[in-house]
mmCIF file as Biopython writes it, N, C-alpha, C and O atoms, coordinates in Angstrom:
data_model
#
loop_
_atom_site.group_PDB
_atom_site.id
_atom_site.type_symbol
_atom_site.label_atom_id
_atom_site.label_alt_id
_atom_site.label_comp_id
_atom_site.label_asym_id
_atom_site.label_entity_id
_atom_site.label_seq_id
_atom_site.pdbx_PDB_ins_code
_atom_site.Cartn_x
_atom_site.Cartn_y
_atom_site.Cartn_z
_atom_site.occupancy
_atom_site.B_iso_or_equiv
_atom_site.auth_seq_id
_atom_site.auth_asym_id
_atom_site.pdbx_PDB_model_num
ATOM 1   N N  . UNK A ? 1  ? 0.943  -106.120 -0.649 1.0 0.0 1  A 1 
ATOM 2   C CA . UNK A ? 1  ? 1.223  -105.150 0.390  1.0 0.0 1  A 1 
ATOM 3   C C  . UNK A ? 1  ? 2.613  -105.393 0.980  1.0 0.0 1  A 1 
ATOM 4   O O  . UNK A ? 1  ? 3.062  -106.533 1.098  1.0 0.0 1  A 1 
ATOM 5   N N  . UNK A ? 2  ? 3.269  -104.326 1.340  1.0 0.0 2  A 1 
ATOM 6   C CA . UNK A ? 2  ? 4.577  -104.448 1.974  1.0 0.0 2  A 1 
ATOM 7   C C  . UNK A ? 2  ? 4.418  -104.832 3.430  1.0 0.0 2  A 1 
ATOM 8   O O  . UNK A ? 2  ? 3.534  -104.338 4.130  1.0 0.0 2  A 1 
ATOM 9   N N  . UNK A ? 3  ? 5.290  -105.724 3.873  1.0 0.0 3  A 1 
ATOM 10  C CA . UNK A ? 3  ? 5.301  -106.084 5.285  1.0 0.0 3  A 1 
ATOM 11  C C  . UNK A ? 3  ? 6.287  -105.180 5.998  1.0 0.0 3  A 1 
ATOM 12  O O  . UNK A ? 3  ? 7.403  -104.968 5.526  1.0 0.0 3  A 1 
ATOM 13  N N  . UNK A ? 4  ? 5.871  -104.650 7.134  1.0 0.0 4  A 1 
ATOM 14  C CA . UNK A ? 4  ? 6.771  -103.853 7.953  1.0 0.0 4  A 1 
ATOM 15  C C  . UNK A ? 4  ? 7.292  -104.754 9.057  1.0 0.0 4  A 1 
ATOM 16  O O  . UNK A ? 4  ? 6.564  -105.098 9.988  1.0 0.0 4  A 1 
ATOM 17  N N  . UNK A ? 5  ? 8.557  -105.133 8.948  1.0 0.0 5  A 1 
ATOM 18  C CA . UNK A ? 5  ? 9.147  -106.022 9.932  1.0 0.0 5  A 1 
ATOM 19  C C  . UNK A ? 5  ? 9.798  -105.224 11.042 1.0 0.0 5  A 1 
ATOM 20  O O  . UNK A ? 5  ? 10.538 -104.273 10.793 1.0 0.0 5  A 1 
ATOM 21  N N  . UNK A ? 6  ? 9.516  -105.621 12.260 1.0 0.0 6  A 1 
ATOM 22  C CA . UNK A ? 6  ? 10.125 -105.025 13.443 1.0 0.0 6  A 1 
ATOM 23  C C  . UNK A ? 6  ? 10.789 -106.132 14.231 1.0 0.0 6  A 1 
ATOM 24  O O  . UNK A ? 6  ? 10.459 -107.308 14.074 1.0 0.0 6  A 1 
ATOM 25  N N  . UNK A ? 7  ? 11.722 -105.751 15.078 1.0 0.0 7  A 1 
ATOM 26  C CA . UNK A ? 7  ? 12.439 -106.728 15.886 1.0 0.0 7  A 1 
ATOM 27  C C  . UNK A ? 7  ? 11.911 -106.672 17.316 1.0 0.0 7  A 1 
ATOM 28  O O  . UNK A ? 7  ? 11.765 -105.595 17.893 1.0 0.0 7  A 1 
ATOM 29  N N  . UNK A ? 8  ? 11.630 -107.840 17.878 1.0 0.0 8  A 1 
ATOM 30  C CA . UNK A ? 8  ? 11.142 -107.939 19.249 1.0 0.0 8  A 1 
ATOM 31  C C  . UNK A ? 8  ? 12.243 -107.487 20.207 1.0 0.0 8  A 1 
ATOM 32  O O  . UNK A ? 8  ? 13.392 -107.913 20.083 1.0 0.0 8  A 1 
ATOM 33  N N  . UNK A ? 9  ? 11.888 -106.624 21.162 1.0 0.0 9  A 1 
ATOM 34  C CA . UNK A ? 9  ? 12.861 -106.101 22.129 1.0 0.0 9  A 1 
ATOM 35  C C  . UNK A ? 9  ? 13.362 -107.179 23.081 1.0 0.0 9  A 1 
ATOM 36  O O  . UNK A ? 9  ? 14.460 -107.066 23.625 1.0 0.0 9  A 1 
ATOM 37  N N  . UNK A ? 10 ? 12.565 -108.218 23.284 1.0 0.0 10 A 1 
ATOM 38  C CA . UNK A ? 10 ? 12.941 -109.251 24.241 1.0 0.0 10 A 1 
ATOM 39  C C  . UNK A ? 10 ? 13.725 -110.387 23.588 1.0 0.0 10 A 1 
ATOM 40  O O  . UNK A ? 10 ? 14.843 -110.686 24.009 1.0 0.0 10 A 1 
ATOM 41  N N  . UNK A ? 11 ? 13.151 -111.021 22.565 1.0 0.0 11 A 1 
ATOM 42  C CA . UNK A ? 11 ? 13.784 -112.216 21.990 1.0 0.0 11 A 1 
ATOM 43  C C  . UNK A ? 11 ? 14.559 -111.931 20.704 1.0 0.0 11 A 1 
ATOM 44  O O  . UNK A ? 11 ? 15.367 -112.760 20.285 1.0 0.0 11 A 1 
ATOM 45  N N  . UNK A ? 12 ? 14.332 -110.782 20.072 1.0 0.0 12 A 1 
ATOM 46  C CA . UNK A ? 12 ? 15.069 -110.438 18.864 1.0 0.0 12 A 1 
ATOM 47  C C  . UNK A ? 12 ? 14.474 -110.985 17.581 1.0 0.0 12 A 1 
ATOM 48  O O  . UNK A ? 12 ? 15.040 -110.775 16.508 1.0 0.0 12 A 1 
ATOM 49  N N  . UNK A ? 13 ? 13.344 -111.683 17.661 1.0 0.0 13 A 1 
ATOM 50  C CA . UNK A ? 13 ? 12.710 -112.251 16.477 1.0 0.0 13 A 1 
ATOM 51  C C  . UNK A ? 13 ? 12.081 -111.138 15.648 1.0 0.0 13 A 1 
ATOM 52  O O  . UNK A ? 13 ? 11.477 -110.216 16.195 1.0 0.0 13 A 1 
ATOM 53  N N  . UNK A ? 14 ? 12.224 -111.227 14.330 1.0 0.0 14 A 1 
ATOM 54  C CA . UNK A ? 14 ? 11.579 -110.257 13.446 1.0 0.0 14 A 1 
ATOM 55  C C  . UNK A ? 14 ? 10.158 -110.716 13.156 1.0 0.0 14 A 1 
ATOM 56  O O  . UNK A ? 14 ? 9.913  -111.901 12.929 1.0 0.0 14 A 1 
ATOM 57  N N  . UNK A ? 15 ? 9.217  -109.762 13.165 1.0 0.0 15 A 1 
ATOM 58  C CA . UNK A ? 15 ? 7.818  -110.082 12.926 1.0 0.0 15 A 1 
ATOM 59  C C  . UNK A ? 15 ? 7.150  -108.916 12.226 1.0 0.0 15 A 1 
ATOM 60  O O  . UNK A ? 15 ? 7.633  -107.784 12.269 1.0 0.0 15 A 1 
ATOM 61  N N  . UNK A ? 16 ? 6.025  -109.210 11.576 1.0 0.0 16 A 1 
ATOM 62  C CA . UNK A ? 16 ? 5.239  -108.186 10.889 1.0 0.0 16 A 1 
ATOM 63  C C  . UNK A ? 16 ? 4.412  -107.433 11.928 1.0 0.0 16 A 1 
ATOM 64  O O  . UNK A ? 16 ? 3.775  -108.059 12.775 1.0 0.0 16 A 1 
ATOM 65  N N  . UNK A ? 17 ? 4.412  -106.106 11.876 1.0 0.0 17 A 1 
ATOM 66  C CA . UNK A ? 17 ? 3.691  -105.328 12.887 1.0 0.0 17 A 1 
ATOM 67  C C  . UNK A ? 17 ? 2.178  -105.456 12.739 1.0 0.0 17 A 1 
ATOM 68  O O  . UNK A ? 17 ? 1.441  -105.019 13.623 1.0 0.0 17 A 1 
ATOM 69  N N  . UNK A ? 18 ? 1.702  -106.040 11.653 1.0 0.0 18 A 1 
ATOM 70  C CA . UNK A ? 18 ? 0.267  -106.253 11.459 1.0 0.0 18 A 1 
ATOM 71  C C  . UNK A ? 18 ? -0.207 -107.559 12.102 1.0 0.0 18 A 1 
ATOM 72  O O  . UNK A ? 18 ? -1.402 -107.850 12.082 1.0 0.0 18 A 1 
ATOM 73  N N  . UNK A ? 19 ? 0.712  -108.352 12.672 1.0 0.0 19 A 1 
ATOM 74  C CA . UNK A ? 19 ? 0.327  -109.610 13.316 1.0 0.0 19 A 1 
ATOM 75  C C  . UNK A ? 19 ? -0.623 -109.348 14.470 1.0 0.0 19 A 1 
ATOM 76  O O  . UNK A ? 19 ? -0.629 -108.268 15.061 1.0 0.0 19 A 1 
ATOM 77  N N  . UNK A ? 20 ? -1.417 -110.348 14.778 1.0 0.0 20 A 1 
ATOM 78  C CA . UNK A ? 20 ? -2.475 -110.171 15.765 1.0 0.0 20 A 1 
ATOM 79  C C  . UNK A ? 20 ? -1.955 -110.044 17.198 1.0 0.0 20 A 1 
ATOM 80  O O  . UNK A ? 20 ? -2.498 -109.249 17.965 1.0 0.0 20 A 1 
ATOM 81  N N  . UNK A ? 21 ? -0.940 -110.786 17.578 1.0 0.0 21 A 1 
ATOM 82  C CA . UNK A ? 21 ? -0.510 -110.841 18.979 1.0 0.0 21 A 1 
ATOM 83  C C  . UNK A ? 21 ? 0.577  -109.844 19.345 1.0 0.0 21 A 1 
ATOM 84  O O  . UNK A ? 21 ? 1.098  -109.898 20.459 1.0 0.0 21 A 1 
ATOM 85  N N  . UNK A ? 22 ? 0.929  -108.954 18.463 1.0 0.0 22 A 1 
ATOM 86  C CA . UNK A ? 22 ? 2.029  -108.045 18.753 1.0 0.0 22 A 1 
ATOM 87  C C  . UNK A ? 22 ? 1.617  -106.984 19.765 1.0 0.0 22 A 1 
ATOM 88  O O  . UNK A ? 22 ? 0.441  -106.637 19.872 1.0 0.0 22 A 1 
ATOM 89  N N  . UNK A ? 23 ? 2.604  -106.470 20.512 1.0 0.0 23 A 1 
ATOM 90  C CA . UNK A ? 23 ? 2.372  -105.432 21.517 1.0 0.0 23 A 1 
ATOM 91  C C  . UNK A ? 23 ? 3.358  -104.303 21.258 1.0 0.0 23 A 1 
ATOM 92  O O  . UNK A ? 23 ? 4.539  -104.542 21.006 1.0 0.0 23 A 1 
ATOM 93  N N  . UNK A ? 24 ? 2.863  -103.068 21.323 1.0 0.0 24 A 1 
ATOM 94  C CA . UNK A ? 24 ? 3.715  -101.893 21.156 1.0 0.0 24 A 1 
ATOM 95  C C  . UNK A ? 24 ? 3.629  -101.068 22.433 1.0 0.0 24 A 1 
ATOM 96  O O  . UNK A ? 24 ? 2.543  -100.669 22.854 1.0 0.0 24 A 1 
ATOM 97  N N  . UNK A ? 25 ? 4.780  -100.818 23.044 1.0 0.0 25 A 1 
ATOM 98  C CA . UNK A ? 25 ? 4.848  -100.002 24.251 1.0 0.0 25 A 1 
ATOM 99  C C  . UNK A ? 25 ? 5.436  -98.654  23.856 1.0 0.0 25 A 1 
ATOM 100 O O  . UNK A ? 25 ? 6.562  -98.580  23.364 1.0 0.0 25 A 1 
ATOM 101 N N  . UNK A ? 26 ? 4.669  -97.587  24.073 1.0 0.0 26 A 1 
ATOM 102 C CA . UNK A ? 26 ? 5.118  -96.248  23.701 1.0 0.0 26 A 1 
ATOM 103 C C  . UNK A ? 26 ? 5.400  -95.438  24.952 1.0 0.0 26 A 1 
ATOM 104 O O  . UNK A ? 26 ? 4.666  -95.522  25.937 1.0 0.0 26 A 1 
ATOM 105 N N  . UNK A ? 27 ? 6.456  -94.662  24.908 1.0 0.0 27 A 1 
ATOM 106 C CA . UNK A ? 27 ? 6.785  -93.804  26.039 1.0 0.0 27 A 1 
ATOM 107 C C  . UNK A ? 27 ? 7.539  -92.572  25.572 1.0 0.0 27 A 1 
ATOM 108 O O  . UNK A ? 27 ? 8.286  -92.617  24.595 1.0 0.0 27 A 1 
ATOM 109 N N  . UNK A ? 28 ? 7.335  -91.483  26.277 1.0 0.0 28 A 1 
ATOM 110 C CA . UNK A ? 28 ? 8.012  -90.231  25.929 1.0 0.0 28 A 1 
ATOM 111 C C  . UNK A ? 28 ? 9.366  -90.181  26.618 1.0 0.0 28 A 1 
ATOM 112 O O  . UNK A ? 28 ? 9.443  -90.250  27.845 1.0 0.0 28 A 1 
ATOM 113 N N  . UNK A ? 29 ? 10.445 -90.059  25.829 1.0 0.0 29 A 1 
ATOM 114 C CA . UNK A ? 29 ? 11.785 -89.881  26.398 1.0 0.0 29 A 1 
ATOM 115 C C  . UNK A ? 29 ? 11.942 -88.476  26.946 1.0 0.0 29 A 1 
ATOM 116 O O  . UNK A ? 29 ? 12.520 -88.278  28.015 1.0 0.0 29 A 1 
ATOM 117 N N  . UNK A ? 30 ? 11.433 -87.516  26.220 1.0 0.0 30 A 1 
ATOM 118 C CA . UNK A ? 30 ? 11.381 -86.125  26.668 1.0 0.0 30 A 1 
ATOM 119 C C  . UNK A ? 30 ? 10.190 -85.474  25.966 1.0 0.0 30 A 1 
ATOM 120 O O  . UNK A ? 30 ? 9.363  -86.177  25.386 1.0 0.0 30 A 1 
ATOM 121 N N  . UNK A ? 31 ? 10.092 -84.168  26.005 1.0 0.0 31 A 1 
ATOM 122 C CA . UNK A ? 31 ? 8.914  -83.485  25.460 1.0 0.0 31 A 1 
ATOM 123 C C  . UNK A ? 31 ? 8.726  -83.680  23.962 1.0 0.0 31 A 1 
ATOM 124 O O  . UNK A ? 31 ? 7.599  -83.606  23.472 1.0 0.0 31 A 1 
ATOM 125 N N  . UNK A ? 32 ? 9.800  -83.926  23.229 1.0 0.0 32 A 1 
ATOM 126 C CA . UNK A ? 32 ? 9.709  -83.991  21.772 1.0 0.0 32 A 1 
ATOM 127 C C  . UNK A ? 32 ? 9.899  -85.387  21.188 1.0 0.0 32 A 1 
ATOM 128 O O  . UNK A ? 32 ? 9.563  -85.599  20.022 1.0 0.0 32 A 1 
ATOM 129 N N  . UNK A ? 33 ? 10.420 -86.341  21.944 1.0 0.0 33 A 1 
ATOM 130 C CA . UNK A ? 33 ? 10.786 -87.637  21.383 1.0 0.0 33 A 1 
ATOM 131 C C  . UNK A ? 33 ? 9.962  -88.773  21.986 1.0 0.0 33 A 1 
ATOM 132 O O  . UNK A ? 33 ? 9.969  -89.004  23.196 1.0 0.0 33 A 1 
ATOM 133 N N  . UNK A ? 34 ? 9.257  -89.471  21.105 1.0 0.0 34 A 1 
ATOM 134 C CA . UNK A ? 34 ? 8.468  -90.631  21.482 1.0 0.0 34 A 1 
ATOM 135 C C  . UNK A ? 34 ? 9.261  -91.878  21.109 1.0 0.0 34 A 1 
ATOM 136 O O  . UNK A ? 34 ? 9.766  -91.973  19.991 1.0 0.0 34 A 1 
ATOM 137 N N  . UNK A ? 35 ? 9.378  -92.820  22.014 1.0 0.0 35 A 1 
ATOM 138 C CA . UNK A ? 35 ? 10.064 -94.066  21.684 1.0 0.0 35 A 1 
ATOM 139 C C  . UNK A ? 35 ? 9.071  -95.217  21.756 1.0 0.0 35 A 1 
ATOM 140 O O  . UNK A ? 35 ? 8.145  -95.205  22.567 1.0 0.0 35 A 1 
ATOM 141 N N  . UNK A ? 36 ? 9.275  -96.206  20.899 1.0 0.0 36 A 1 
ATOM 142 C CA . UNK A ? 36 ? 8.394  -97.368  20.839 1.0 0.0 36 A 1 
ATOM 143 C C  . UNK A ? 36 ? 9.212  -98.633  21.001 1.0 0.0 36 A 1 
ATOM 144 O O  . UNK A ? 36 ? 10.280 -98.780  20.407 1.0 0.0 36 A 1 
ATOM 145 N N  . UNK A ? 37 ? 8.699  -99.545  21.814 1.0 0.0 37 A 1 
ATOM 146 C CA . UNK A ? 37 ? 9.284  -100.869 21.971 1.0 0.0 37 A 1 
ATOM 147 C C  . UNK A ? 37 ? 8.279  -101.870 21.420 1.0 0.0 37 A 1 
ATOM 148 O O  . UNK A ? 37 ? 7.098  -101.825 21.764 1.0 0.0 37 A 1 
ATOM 149 N N  . UNK A ? 38 ? 8.749  -102.777 20.564 1.0 0.0 38 A 1 
ATOM 150 C CA . UNK A ? 38 ? 7.875  -103.744 19.914 1.0 0.0 38 A 1 
ATOM 151 C C  . UNK A ? 38 ? 8.117  -105.127 20.503 1.0 0.0 38 A 1 
ATOM 152 O O  . UNK A ? 38 ? 9.258  -105.516 20.754 1.0 0.0 38 A 1 
ATOM 153 N N  . UNK A ? 39 ? 7.026  -105.869 20.723 1.0 0.0 39 A 1 
ATOM 154 C CA . UNK A ? 39 ? 7.102  -107.225 21.260 1.0 0.0 39 A 1 
ATOM 155 C C  . UNK A ? 39 ? 6.266  -108.142 20.387 1.0 0.0 39 A 1 
ATOM 156 O O  . UNK A ? 39 ? 5.175  -107.773 19.952 1.0 0.0 39 A 1 
ATOM 157 N N  . UNK A ? 40 ? 6.787  -109.354 20.128 1.0 0.0 40 A 1 
ATOM 158 C CA . UNK A ? 40 ? 6.119  -110.278 19.212 1.0 0.0 40 A 1 
ATOM 159 C C  . UNK A ? 40 ? 4.966  -111.023 19.869 1.0 0.0 40 A 1 
ATOM 160 O O  . UNK A ? 40 ? 4.086  -111.520 19.167 1.0 0.0 40 A 1 
ATOM 161 N N  . UNK A ? 41 ? 4.944  -111.114 21.196 1.0 0.0 41 A 1 
ATOM 162 C CA . UNK A ? 41 ? 3.865  -111.831 21.873 1.0 0.0 41 A 1 
ATOM 163 C C  . UNK A ? 41 ? 3.707  -111.318 23.293 1.0 0.0 41 A 1 
ATOM 164 O O  . UNK A ? 41 ? 4.536  -110.563 23.800 1.0 0.0 41 A 1 
ATOM 165 N N  . UNK A ? 42 ? 2.632  -111.744 23.913 1.0 0.0 42 A 1 
ATOM 166 C CA . UNK A ? 42 ? 2.356  -111.336 25.287 1.0 0.0 42 A 1 
ATOM 167 C C  . UNK A ? 42 ? 3.406  -111.906 26.247 1.0 0.0 42 A 1 
ATOM 168 O O  . UNK A ? 42 ? 3.804  -111.240 27.203 1.0 0.0 42 A 1 
ATOM 169 N N  . UNK A ? 43 ? 3.848  -113.134 25.992 1.0 0.0 43 A 1 
ATOM 170 C CA . UNK A ? 43 ? 4.840  -113.750 26.882 1.0 0.0 43 A 1 
ATOM 171 C C  . UNK A ? 43 ? 6.180  -113.019 26.818 1.0 0.0 43 A 1 
ATOM 172 O O  . UNK A ? 43 ? 6.852  -112.884 27.842 1.0 0.0 43 A 1 
ATOM 173 N N  . UNK A ? 44 ? 6.578  -112.549 25.650 1.0 0.0 44 A 1 
ATOM 174 C CA . UNK A ? 44 ? 7.813  -111.761 25.534 1.0 0.0 44 A 1 
ATOM 175 C C  . UNK A ? 44 ? 7.682  -110.440 26.276 1.0 0.0 44 A 1 
ATOM 176 O O  . UNK A ? 44 ? 8.637  -109.985 26.906 1.0 0.0 44 A 1 
ATOM 177 N N  . UNK A ? 45 ? 6.518  -109.824 26.208 1.0 0.0 45 A 1 
ATOM 178 C CA . UNK A ? 45 ? 6.270  -108.566 26.907 1.0 0.0 45 A 1 
ATOM 179 C C  . UNK A ? 45 ? 6.364  -108.759 28.421 1.0 0.0 45 A 1 
ATOM 180 O O  . UNK A ? 45 ? 6.998  -107.960 29.110 1.0 0.0 45 A 1 
ATOM 181 N N  . UNK A ? 46 ? 5.740  -109.811 28.937 1.0 0.0 46 A 1 
ATOM 182 C CA . UNK A ? 46 ? 5.767  -110.088 30.376 1.0 0.0 46 A 1 
ATOM 183 C C  . UNK A ? 46 ? 7.187  -110.414 30.827 1.0 0.0 46 A 1 
ATOM 184 O O  . UNK A ? 46 ? 7.611  -109.963 31.891 1.0 0.0 46 A 1 
ATOM 185 N N  . UNK A ? 47 ? 7.924  -111.186 30.042 1.0 0.0 47 A 1 
ATOM 186 C CA . UNK A ? 47 ? 9.308  -111.512 30.377 1.0 0.0 47 A 1 
ATOM 187 C C  . UNK A ? 47 ? 10.158 -110.256 30.421 1.0 0.0 47 A 1 
ATOM 188 O O  . UNK A ? 47 ? 10.991 -110.105 31.315 1.0 0.0 47 A 1 
ATOM 189 N N  . UNK A ? 48 ? 9.961  -109.353 29.473 1.0 0.0 48 A 1 
ATOM 190 C CA . UNK A ? 48 ? 10.686 -108.083 29.450 1.0 0.0 48 A 1 
ATOM 191 C C  . UNK A ? 48 ? 10.403 -107.273 30.710 1.0 0.0 48 A 1 
ATOM 192 O O  . UNK A ? 48 ? 11.326 -106.738 31.325 1.0 0.0 48 A 1 
ATOM 193 N N  . UNK A ? 49 ? 9.137  -107.180 31.097 1.0 0.0 49 A 1 
ATOM 194 C CA . UNK A ? 49 ? 8.772  -106.435 32.305 1.0 0.0 49 A 1 
ATOM 195 C C  . UNK A ? 49 ? 9.392  -107.048 33.556 1.0 0.0 49 A 1 
ATOM 196 O O  . UNK A ? 49 ? 9.824  -106.328 34.455 1.0 0.0 49 A 1 
ATOM 197 N N  . UNK A ? 50 ? 9.436  -108.373 33.613 1.0 0.0 50 A 1 
ATOM 198 C CA . UNK A ? 50 ? 10.021 -109.042 34.784 1.0 0.0 50 A 1 
ATOM 199 C C  . UNK A ? 50 ? 11.529 -108.838 34.850 1.0 0.0 50 A 1 
ATOM 200 O O  . UNK A ? 50 ? 12.076 -108.645 35.936 1.0 0.0 50 A 1 
ATOM 201 N N  . UNK A ? 51 ? 12.207 -108.878 33.710 1.0 0.0 51 A 1 
ATOM 202 C CA . UNK A ? 51 ? 13.661 -108.694 33.722 1.0 0.0 51 A 1 
ATOM 203 C C  . UNK A ? 51 ? 14.044 -107.261 34.049 1.0 0.0 51 A 1 
ATOM 204 O O  . UNK A ? 51 ? 15.100 -107.018 34.633 1.0 0.0 51 A 1 
ATOM 205 N N  . UNK A ? 52 ? 13.193 -106.308 33.677 1.0 0.0 52 A 1 
ATOM 206 C CA . UNK A ? 52 ? 13.454 -104.900 33.998 1.0 0.0 52 A 1 
ATOM 207 C C  . UNK A ? 52 ? 12.900 -104.515 35.366 1.0 0.0 52 A 1 
ATOM 208 O O  . UNK A ? 52 ? 13.000 -103.359 35.779 1.0 0.0 52 A 1 
ATOM 209 N N  . UNK A ? 53 ? 12.315 -105.485 36.067 1.0 0.0 53 A 1 
ATOM 210 C CA . UNK A ? 53 ? 11.762 -105.327 37.420 1.0 0.0 53 A 1 
ATOM 211 C C  . UNK A ? 53 ? 10.628 -104.306 37.494 1.0 0.0 53 A 1 
ATOM 212 O O  . UNK A ? 53 ? 10.508 -103.575 38.477 1.0 0.0 53 A 1 
ATOM 213 N N  . UNK A ? 54 ? 9.792  -104.258 36.444 1.0 0.0 54 A 1 
ATOM 214 C CA . UNK A ? 54 ? 8.581  -103.445 36.490 1.0 0.0 54 A 1 
ATOM 215 C C  . UNK A ? 54 ? 7.469  -104.191 37.222 1.0 0.0 54 A 1 
ATOM 216 O O  . UNK A ? 54 ? 6.598  -103.580 37.841 1.0 0.0 54 A 1 
ATOM 217 N N  . UNK A ? 55 ? 7.513  -105.540 37.141 1.0 0.0 55 A 1 
ATOM 218 C CA . UNK A ? 55 ? 6.476  -106.375 37.774 1.0 0.0 55 A 1 
ATOM 219 C C  . UNK A ? 55 ? 7.126  -107.226 38.835 1.0 0.0 55 A 1 
ATOM 220 O O  . UNK A ? 55 ? 6.447  -108.009 39.499 1.0 0.0 55 A 1 
#
């Protein structure tokens, strides 16, 4: 099977999107465009939220 590698938005590490601990954050930029942010772990996701002052 082919591995689909994505880059973590926080740390920049490449990881397979089929990994167990990965997180995908989806949001609509406008009515037609969906954007996705990929994170390799829960800690990277929380760090990203803290740096962007969401939490």
